[in-house]
N, C-alpha and C positions, 0 to 999 in steps of 0.2 A: 504494500500500500504506500502511496505517496506520503512522504513525511509531513508536508504542509497540510494535506487533507487529514491525516491522523491527528495532528496538533489541533487543527480547527475543530474536529469532532470532540477532542478532549476538553477544549475550552468551552465549547457549547454545552457539553454534558455537565461540566462543573457549574456553569451558570444556571442551568436548569435545576440541577440538584440543590444548589444553594437557594434558589428562589422557591422551590417546592417545599423546603423545610418550613418556610413562613407563609404558607398558602392561605392561612385563615385570616390574614390581615384585611381589614375592611376598606383599604385604600390602595392605590397604585404604589408600586415600589418607589417611584420617583417622589411621590408625595411623602412616603415614609421617610425617605432620605432628608427631605426638607424639614419634617417634624423633628427628626433626630438632631439635625443641625440647630434648630431653634431651642430645643430642650437642653441640649448638652453644651452649647456654646454660651459664653458670657458676653455681656455688653449689649449694645443696642443692635438689634437685627432688623435691617431694612431689606426690601426686595433687591436693591442694588447690591448690597453686601452679600446676600445669598447668591445672586447671579455670579458675582465675582468668585465666590467660594466654589460653586459647582461648575464654573467655567461654561455657563450657558447664557442665553439672552435674557434680558430683563422680562421680555414678553413671556418666555417659558415659565419663569418664576411667577409672574402675574397670573397666568392660567392656573398654576397649582394653588396659589393663594386663594383665588376665587373659588375653586373647587373645595379646598379645605375649610374656607370660611362658611360656605353653604352647609358643609357637613358638621360644623360645630367644633372644628379642631384648632382654628386660629381666630384671633381677634385682631383687627387692625386698629391701631391707635395713632392719632396725629402726632407727628414729631414736634416737640417744642422748639427744637433747634432749627428745623427746616420745615416750614409750614406746607411746602409742596410735597413732602414725603410723609411716610407713615411707618410706624414700628410694627413688627410682626410678633404677636404674643401667643404662645401656645395655651390652650385651655386645659382644664383639669383632665378631661378625657384624653387629650393629646399626650399629656405627661404620663398618664397611666399606660397608654398604648405603647409609647416609646420605651418606658422602663421595662415593660414585659418583653417587648421585641428585642430590645438591646441586650437584656439578660440572656435570651435564647441565642442570639447571635454570638455573644461572648462565649457561651457554652460550646457552640459549634467550633469556634476558633480554638478554644482550649483543647477540645477533643482532637482537632487536626494537629495541633502542636504536640500533644501527648503521643499520638500515633506516629507522627513523622520523626519526633525527636527534636531537640533544641536546634541542632546544627542544620538539619534539613528544613525545619520551619523557618529559620533565619534566611536560608538560601531562597526558599519559596517567597518570602516577604520581599527580599531584595530584588528578585526577578520581577515580581509584580510591580514594584516601584519603577523599575527600568521600563517595563512594558507600558505602564501608564504614562511615563514621560514621553515615550515614542508616540503613543496614540494622541496625546495632547499636542505634541509638535505637529503631527500630521493634520490634526483637526484645525489648528491655527494657521497652517500653511495651505490648507485645501479649500 
């Protein structure tokens, strides 16, 4: 089998398995990512800051915020510093969902680390960081 095809299949399988572990989440995975960012980060969180963090357009964040606001996971609060902007605040149900999901995800990573061993897990992490850098560079250049 072609090495690139085999690798593509392994990456795809990893992503599917990782997503299926958390299949009972009532929101899209991208929305979950935004909630995790809002709950776990400190400071003032605006749509622009979230877009920078996720390296996506502000419009994409706005769509997620609109959806999460309608579902009761986010409250928008006018910024006192910049009246044109607003802060994104997670609600109590958002915090509960994030904490539950975050704990499950942490358990999965701990299991992978335990089964791989410390050295292989560090190599896995390092390789993921390199791959993410390459993909971000391609995204920015493409």
